[in-house]
N, C-alpha and C positions, 0 to 999 in steps of 0.2 A: 534605561528608564529615566524620564525627565522628572526632576525634583522640584517641588514648590516649597517656597519658604513660609507661605501663609496659609491658614486653613481656608477650604473653600467649601461653601454649602453644596450639597449634591442633591439634585433632583432624581426621583426615582422614575426612570422611563419604562421599566418592565417589571413585570411581577417577578417575585423570588429574589430581588435584588435588595440587599440591605445596605443603605448608605453608611458610609464610614467617614468620620469626621477627623481626619488625620492632618498633620501639618503638610504632608507632601503628596499624599496618595489616597486612595480608597480600595476597598475590597469588593470584588464582584463575585457572586455565587450563582453556579449554575448546576443543577442536577447533583449536588453533593461535592462539586468540585469549586474550590475558591482560589481566586488570583488577585493579585494586588496591581493596580494600574494607576497612571497619572490621574489626578482629580479631575482634569478638564476634558477627559475622554467621555463623550456622550455614549450612552447605552441603548441600544436598539434591539428590542425584542421582536423577533420575526414571526413569532407565534402571534403576537397581537397585531403585527403590521407585516403581513406575509409578502405585500408588493414592495416594501421598502428596498431601495437599491443598496446593495452592499458594496459600498465604495472604497477601494483600497487607496484612494488619492486623499482621504480624510482620516485623521485619528478618530477612532471610535472603538466601541465593543459591540460585537454582534452576537446575539444569542439565538441559537437555533439554526434551522436549515430550512428554507423554503424554495420549492420549485415552481411556484406561481410566478406569472409574468410580472418581472421587476419594473419599477418605474424608474428607469435608468436613462440618463441622457444617451444620445446616439453616439458621441464620441468623446471620450475621456482619455488622457495620457498623463501619467505621474504616479507617484507613490508616497504615502506617508507611513506612520507607524501606527498599528492598531492590532485588534485581536478578534478572532472569531471562535466561538465556543459552540459546538454541535454535537449531535449523537454521533457515537463511534460506529459509523455504518459503512466505512471505507478504510483502506489502509493508509497509514500516515505516509506522506510522500513529500519531502521538502524540494523546493525548487528555487530558482533565483528570485529573490524577494520574499520568499515564504518559508518559515519554519514550522513543521507540523510535529505535534507530539500526541501519541495515543495514551490516553489515561484510562487504562483497562478497568481499574477498581471502581471508576465512577462511570465508565461507559461514555467517555467524552473524548471528542477529537478537538484538540486546542491548536489554532493556526495563528502564529504570530507573524504579521505581514510588516514589512519594513522598507524604507527607502535605501538606495544604494550607501553603503558603509554604516548601515544600522543594524547588522546582524547581531552585534554583541548586546546592544540594547534590547533587541527582540529575545535574545536567550535570557537576558536578566528578567524580562516580564514572565517568560514561561518558568524561570526558576523560582519564582515566588508561589507557584501553584501548590495546592495540597488538596488532598481528599479528606472532606469533613464528614461524609455519610456514604459508607460504602454500599454500593448495589451489588447484586450478583455480578461477579467478574465476568467482563465481556472480552473474548478473545479478539485480537485485532484481526479484522477481516484481510484476506489476501487480496492483493491487487488483481482486477481481472485482467487477463492476458487477451488483448485484442489482436486478432490477425489483420494485419493491414490489408485491405482489399478494395477500399474506396479512393478513386482518384479525384482530386480536387484541383482546379475545376476540369472536368472532362471535356464537355463539348457543349459551349454556349455561344453560338454565333448571332449576334444582333439581339441578344435577350437582355434582361435586366435583373440586377442583384440589389438587395439592400444590406447594410451593415449596421450593426448596433453594439453597444459596450458589452453586454452580456447575452450569452446565448439565449434566445427566447424559450419559454416553457414549450412543452410538447402540444399543449392546447392552443397555444398561439401559433405554433408552426402549422398545426392542422387547419386552423382558421385562416392562414394566409396562403395555403397551398394552391398553386396555380391551378385554374384560373380565377380563383377568388380574388387574388391579388395579381398584378402584373409581374411578379417577381418569381423567378425560377431559381435563384441562388441566394445565399445568405453568407456575409462575412463574419467570421467568428475569430476572436482573439485566443490563440492556443497557447502563446507562451511570451516570455519577455519580462524583464525586471520592472518595466513601467506600465505593465497592464493594469489598468485602473479600476476594474470591476470584477467582483468574484465571479465564478462560473459554476453555479450549483448544477445547472442543467447539462453542462458540457461533459458528456460521458461517452464511452464507447457505444452504448446502447442508444443514446440520443443520435449519434451519427448514423448508426446502422438503420434505425427506424426512419430518419428523414431522408436517407439515401434511397431507401425501399420506396418511399413515397415520392421520388423523383427529384427531390431537391439537389442541388449542387452546392459546392462550397468554395469560398475564398478564405484562405488561411493566413492569419495576421499575427506577426511577432511584433511586440513592442518593446524594443530594447534601447540600446544607447542612441543618444541623438547627437546632432552636429556639436562640434566643440564651441561653436560660436552663439549657442542658445543658452538659456538660463535653466535647462532642465537639470535635475539632480543626478541623472546618469548620462554622461557624456563620453563619446569615443575620444581616443587620443588624437591631439593635433599632429602627432608623428604619423605619416602615412603607413609606414610599415607596422607600426603598433595597431593602428586602426584595422588593417588588413587582417592581422591575426585575431583582432576582436571580433571582426565579422565572421571569420571561419569558425570561432567558438560559439557565437550566438547561432550560427546555422547549424551546428552540430546539436546543440540544445533543442533547437526547433524541430528537428527531425525526430529526436526522441519524443518529444510531446506530440508530434503529428502521428507517430507509429503507435503510441499508447492509446490514441483515440481511434485508431483503425485506418488512418490515411496511408496510402500505399506509394510506392515510388511512382514517378510520373506526375504526382501532384506539385502544384505550384504553392510556394510559401512566400508571402510578402513581407519584407521588412519595412516597417512603418517609420519612415523618416519625415517628422514634422516640419513645417515651414521654418527656414532659417535665413538670416541676412548673409547672403554668399559673400565670402571673400576668397582670395586665391588660396590661402591655407585652409580655410573651412571646406572649400570644395574638393582640394586634394584629400582631405581627411574622409569626407563623405564618400567620394568615389572609391577611395581605397577600401573603406569599410565594406562597401556593396560589392566590390570585386572579390574580396575574401568571402563574403556571404554567398555569393553566386559560385564561386569555384567550389566551395564545400558542399553546397547543395547538389551541383552537378555530379561531383564526385560520389555522392551517396545516392544518385539516381533521382533526385528531385529537382524540380524547376525553380530557378532563382528568380523571384520577382521583387519589386519594391513598390511601396506607396509613398508618393511624393507630392507636394504641392508643384503644380504646373510652372509657377513662376520662380521656384527656387531649385528644387532638385530636378525638376523637368528640363529647365534651362540648362543647368550644369551637366546633366547626363547627355543631353542632345549635343551640347558643345564638344564633348569628347566621344562621341559616338564610335568614331573610327580610330581612336587613339589605342594602339595596342598596349600602352602602359596600363590600361584599366580593362578589366572584364565587365562589360555591361551586362545589366540584367537581362534575363530571357524575356520576361514579361513587365509591361510598364502599366502601373495604376496610378492615374494622376488625378489630383483634385483641382478642378476648376468649376466653380459654382456659377455656371452661366445658364443653367436649365436647357442646354442643347443636348439632346439625348443621342448623341453619337460618340463614337471614340476617336474622333480626330480633334486636333486643336492647332489650328494655323497659326496662332498667335505666338506659341511658346515652343511647341514641339512640331518639327518638320513631319508632313505627312509621309515622307519617304522613309522614316525610321519606324521600327517596330511594326512591320506590315504584315507580318505572316501570322494573323490572329493572336496578337500578343498584347492586347491593350485592353484596359478597364478605365473608364472616365466616370469619375464622381462628379456628377453634373449638379447635385442639390445636396447642401449641408444639412445639418441637424433640423428636422421637423417631424411633426407627428402624422402618422397615417393609421387609419382604421380600416381594417378588413375582417370580414366575418365577425363582427362586433368586438374585435380585440385591437387595442390601441397600442402602438410601439412608436418610440422615438427613434428615427433612422436617418442615415444618409442614403442617398439613391445613386445607383451606377448603372451606366451602360456597358454592356460585356461584349467582347469579341474575342472568344478564346477557344482554342482547341489544345488537346493534350498531345504530347510527343508519342510516337508509336510504341506499342508494347516491346518488350525485349524478345531476343531470340529465346527459344527453348532448347533443351537438350544439348547445350554447348558443351562439348567434350573433347578431350585429346587424347591420343595413343601415341606413346613416345617410340620413336626409332632411334638409331644412331646418327645424331646430328640433324634429325628431322622430326617432325611431328605431324601427325595426321588430325586435322581439326574438322569437326562437322557440327552442325546446328540445324534448327528448323526455324523458319520465318513465321511468326504468327499468322494464321488465317485471317484474311480481310485487310492485311496491312498493303497499302499502295507504296511498294518498295522502290526506294531510291537506290540504295546500296547497304551492304552489310560492310562495317569497317572493323577490322580486327588488327590490334596493336599489341606489343609485348614489352616486358621488362625482364631483365635478369633478376632472379631471386623469386620471392614468393609474394611480392606485392605488385599488383597489376597496374598499368598506367591508369590514373585517375580520370583522364579526359582524352577524347578522340584526337587530340592534337599533340599528345605527349607519349613518349616511348618510341619504339621502333615499329614502323609500318610493316604489317604482315600482309594484308589484303584489303582490297576495297572493290566490292562487285557484287553481283547478284546471285552468285553460286551458293550452295549449301554445305560444301566442303572443299578443303584446299589442303595442301602439303606445305607446312612452313620449312624452309630449308636454312642452311648456314647456322645452325645452332652449335654452340660450343660443347665440347665434351665435358662430362663431369660437372654440369651447370643446371641449376634450376630455372625454369621460366614460368612467368605468370602472363597468361593471355586474358584480354577483355574484348568483348564484342559488343558492338552498338549497331542498332537499327536506325538507318536515316531514311525518313519517308521521301515521297516525291516533293513534298513542300520544302524540305530542308531541315525539318524538325528531327532531332536526335533523341531517341529513347534511352532508358537506363542501360548501363553496362552489365554484362554478365561474364562472369569469370571462370577460368579454368587453370589449374595449376598442374605443371609436370615437374616433379621433384626429380633432381638429377641424381645420378647414381655414380659410383666409382668402382673400377676393377683393378686389382693389382696383378703382378705377374712375378714369378721367381722360377729359376730353373736349377736343377740339380747339378748341371756343370754348363759352363760357356763353350766348351769345345769337346767333341767326341771323335773317335775313330770311326772310319766307314764301317758300317754294319752294327754300330753301337746304338744305345737307346739314352733318352734324356727324359726326365719327368718335369713337366710344366704344372705349376700350382698357381692358384688365384684365390681371391676373397672379394666378394661383391658387397657393397654397402651403399645405404642411402646418404645422400650429401647433406640432408637436413638434420638428421639425428644421428648419424653414423651407425644406425641399426643395421644388422645383417640382412641379406636378401636370402632367405632360407627357402629351399624348395623351388627355385626358379632355374630355368635352363640357361646355362652359360656356354658359350661357343668359344672354341680355340681356333683361331685363324692363322694361317701360315702363308708366306710367300717366299719364293727362292730369293736369296740375297741380291741376285741381279735381275730381279723382276719387280714390277709394281702391282701386280695382279694378286690379290688375297683370294684365298679359298677356305672355306670351314673344313677343318680336318678332324674335329671331335665336337660333341655336344654332350655336356654332363650336367646332371641335376645337382645343385649345391646342396650341402648338408645344413644342419641347424645352425652352423656358425657361418654360413655363407661361402663356404669353402668348396674347391673343386680341384681335381688334377687329372691329368692325362700323360700317358707315356707314349712317346714318339719315337720313330727311327728314321730320321731324315737322311736321305742319300746325298743331299747336296747341303751347302751352308744355307741356312734358313732362318727367316725372321718370324718370330711368333707374337701373337697378341691375343689376350682374352677379352672377351666382350659379353655385355649383357645387351640383348636386343630390344629391350624396352616392353612397355605394356600400358595399358590405360593407367593414366596418373603417374607413371615413371618413365623418365627418359632414358634411352639406352646409353651405354658408354663403352669406351675401350681403354684397355690398359696401355701402359707403355709398351714398348718393344724389347723383346729379348732375342738377341741374335745368338744362334747355335752354330759355331764353326764346325764343318765336317772335314776332318783330315783323311785323305786317302792312306790306305795301308801301303807301306812300301817295304818289300823284302830285300835282304841283302845276303849273298852267299860269297865266302872267301875261305881259301884254305888257311889253316892255323899256323903252318910252317912251310917255309920253302928255303931253297939254297940260294945264295947270293948269286946273281947273274941269271937266274932263270926267270920265266915268265909264269904269271898264274891269272886265271880268269876272276873278275868281280862281276856277278850277275844277280838278277832278281827280277821282280816284276811290281807293277803299281796297279792297286785296285781301288776304285773302278779304273778301267782303262782309259788312258788318255792318248791315243795314238799321235805320233808325230809331235810330242811336245818333248821338251828337253829335261833331262836328268843331269844333276851334277855330281861328280865324284870328287870328295874332298878328302885330304889327308891333315891330320893334326900335326902342326908345327909349332912348337912352343905353346902359347895361349890360343893360337889361332886356327881356323879351318879354311885355308885356302883351297880353291879348286884347282884340281890337277888334270881333269878330263870332263869332257861333255860328250853326250850322245843323245839320240833321239829314240823314244819308245817305238816299238814296232806296233804292227796292227793288233797285236794280242796284248799289248801294254808291257812287253818284256824289254828288258835292256842287258847289255853286256859291256864290259871294259876288260882290258888286259893291262897288267901291271908288271913292272920288272924292277923289284926293289935294288937300290945301288949301294945301301948301307947295312951293315950287320946290326941286329938289335930287333925290337919289336916296333912295328908301325902300325898306326891306327887309321881306319878308312870309315867313311860314311857316305850315303847317297842322299841327295837332297832333291826334291821336286818343289818348285816354287808355285804360289797360289795363282789361281785363275779366277775367273767370275763365280765358279760354282764351289770351289773347294779351297781349303786353307793350305798354307805351305805345310809340307810333311817331311820329316827327316827319319831315316832309317836307323836302325840300332847300329852302335859302333862295333866294328870287327877290328881284332887284332892279328896281325900276322908276324910270326917269329922267323927272322932272317938269319941264317947261319952260314 
C-alpha cells in the first residue's frame, strides 16, 4: 500500500462511504465490509454510475457490479493498483494481475488489481479488510464449468469485426447484431497482466448466448510487451527467457479461453503494442511469439498476434522464413489507413500469411452507434478460417513390435492428409514436425511397425486440410508390457520335461497383468522359426507356467500379444539343451588277454554319426576307439585289456545342431 505523510481531504463519490481523515489512508465501506486504501484513490459507485468504465490502468476503488454498456475507450493497455468490491455472486479466482478474496460473512467479493510486481501491495490492501456488519453468510459460489465448444474465429472470409476494451453488454450485442451493424465478430480481452478493463460481462453464458446469435470472436491476451518499451510488464531481452515467457503466457491464455467455453482450433492473439525496433528488441519479441505459438499449437489452439504493421509487422515479415523462429499462424496488424482489406503492401508482403490468416485493424478508436447503442471501438477487416476438426475414434491396439492404429476423419473435411507421429514414453509429439513419423496419407487405419520391446509409445494424429491448415492433435497411448522367463532346468535328458515360468507386468506402473492370455513360443535351437506351443491365462499376480517335453534342444520365450492400450512384449530367451540318452554295456570282469564287447545305443537315433569310446587314464579320458551308429542307433566296440586291475570306460556322443553332447555312465571292468 502506498503511504502518505500528509492528511488528504476526501470527497464522497458514492453513497455508503464514510470518509476517513487519516495521515496516510482512508477507510472505504461496502455492504458491511471495510477496507483501508490510499487516500488518493477515487471511489466510483457503479450503482450510481452504471456506465462508468472499470479501468484497471488507474488507481481507484469500484463499488458494485454493473453489466450495463460501459463507457470505456476502445483500446487500453496497462495496469495500476486498485480495488473492486462487488456482491459475492461468483467464485473467487485469482489471475495474473488480480487477487480475489471471497468475504462470505459480508457477501462481498474483493478484487485487488495490481501492476507487475505489485502482488504484495495488493495483498496488503486485502489484509486490511474486516467485516463490520455481518449479513447472512453467503457460501462462495462454485465456478461454472464451461464445456469448450465455441471456435474463435471459425469462418469469416471478407467480413468485419470490432474490438473494444470491455466486452459489451448483452443489450449492446443484440443491438449491434448483424445486419444492424456491419460487424459479424467482436474482439474480446480474455487474459493477460496488462488487460486494462474489467470484464463484468465476459462469462461463459455471454459467450454461448452470442455464439448462438451468430457472433464470432477474436480472443486477445494483453501480456508482456517488448523490452524496449516503457510498459510496466516487459518480456526478457534474453531470447531463451522470452520464449519461455511466451509459452507460459499461452498456457494461461488457454486456461482462460477454456473457462469461457472456447474450444481447440480457436485462435488467441498476443497483443504486442507498437515498439521502437532494435535488433535485440526484435529478437526478444520474435522469441516470445515463437514460444507463444508453439505452446498454443501444442494445446490444439491457433497462435496469433496483434502488432503494429510498422513495428511487429515489419519484424515478423523480415524473419518469415527464418527457422530460428516459429511464426504466428495468424497475423492481426494495425494500420489505420481506412482501407478495408487485409493486405498491406507497404509493410507486410502480400505473399505472407495468405491462407486466410489475416486481420487488418484499419481504423483506430472511434465511436459508432447501431441500434441506438454507442460503443467506442476499433474496426477490423477479417479474412480467417479455422483449421480442420480433429480425427475422432483415434485408438491403438498393441501387438508385438507393432500397433494397429485407426481413426475417423470428420465429415465435411476436405482432406489433404492425416499425419501420425510417435514418441517413446507416454508424452506424444507436441507438433506434426516433431517425433518419429508413422504415417502421412488419406487412409483411416495403418499398422505401425518397428516398435521396441517392453516400451511405451504415445501417438498423435493431426488432420491437414487441402489448404494446408493443420487441426488439433489427438492422442492415444500404448503402455509397454514386460514378460520374464525362467526354467526349472537348463538341460534335460531326451524324454524328460522342463517347466517354463513367466510373469507379465505393465511398464508404467509395474502392475501385474492378471487374467490375460500369455503365449509360450518355441523354436528349435538350429531354426529361426517360432511357433506357439502353449497359451496360459495369467493368475492374479500375472504369473503363468507350462510344462514342456522338447525332443531337440529348444529355445523358449514367453510373450503377451497385446490388446487395446497395451503393447505386446516378449521375454528374453531360455535355451533348453536336450541330451540324447546313451546306454553302455560292459562285462564286470575279464581275464587278461581276452576280448570283451562294449555296446549300447543312442536315443534318439542318429545313424551314421560317431561315438567315442574313452578310457580313464590318470585324470584324463583319452579316446581309444571310434565307431559309427548303425541305422537303429546302436554301436559296438571290442576291447582287450593288457593290464591287470580295474579299467574304467565311457562312451561319448558329440553335439549336433539338435542335441547337446551326451556322455554315458562310467563302467568298470576288473582284469585278472
